[in-house]
N, C-alpha and C positions, 0 to 999 in steps of 0.2 A: 416176712420180708421176701420180696421177689426180686429177681435180677432180670434184666432184659434178655430176650432170646439170643441176640447177637453175642452177648457176653457168655451165655451158657454154652453156645456152640464153640466159642474160643476156648473155654475151659476144657472141652472134650477133644479139641484138635491141637492147635499150636501150643497152648499152655501145658498140656500133658506131655507133648514132645519136649518142650523146654525143661520140664521137671525131670524127665528121663535122660537129659543131655543128648537128645536125638533130633533137635530142631533143624539140623542140617540135612536130615534124611526124611523126617515125617512132619506132619502137622499143617502143611499148606500145599497148595498145588503150584509147584515151580519146576522148571527144568532141572533135571538131576535128582529130584526126590522120587520116592517110591511109587507114587500114584496109587495110594490106597484111598478109595472113595466109594460112596454110594450115590445112587440116583433114586429119589423118592417121587411119589406121585403127586406131590403138592409142595407149594412154597411154605415151609415151616415158619418163615418170618412174617407172613401175611395172612395165613389161614386162621380161622377162628380156633381158639385154644381147645374147645371141646371136640374139634376134628383131629387133633394131633394123634390121639391113641389109634385112630383108624388108618394112619399113614402106612402105606405099603412101600417096601423096598423093591424097586424094579430091577436094579442092576448093582452088583458089587464087584469092584476091581481091587485086587491085592497085587501090589507091585506091577500094576498095569495090565494084569491078566484077569479075564472074566472068571469069577468063581461062583457067581449066582446070576441068573437072568430069569425073571418072571416069564412064565409061558406066554403071557399076553403082551410082552414088551418086545417090540421090534427094534433091533439094534445090530448094526454091522460093525464088527471090530475093525478099526482102522489099520491100514498097512504100516509096516515099520517106517516106510518113507514119509508117511503123513505125520508120524509121531516124532521124527527127528527134528531138532531145531533148524530153522532156516539159516543158511550160510549167507553172509553179506556179499 
């Protein structure tokens, strides 16, 4: 039995945060949450299944800070002003 990729990703993100009673801090990208995320080199929801094992992590952020950046990945960390929510 297989589950859809979208459901598998939810199991590893928001569902795990919920099970740990941390859904207000982790599990999704929202203002006020920790901003733990990865950037990969392909869309895991649309790429062929046999290509998934070759997926590379290009960037890893933990609490909004870069902890890993692939040497061949160009990315400029945004300033604090750009990260702050817009004021009405």
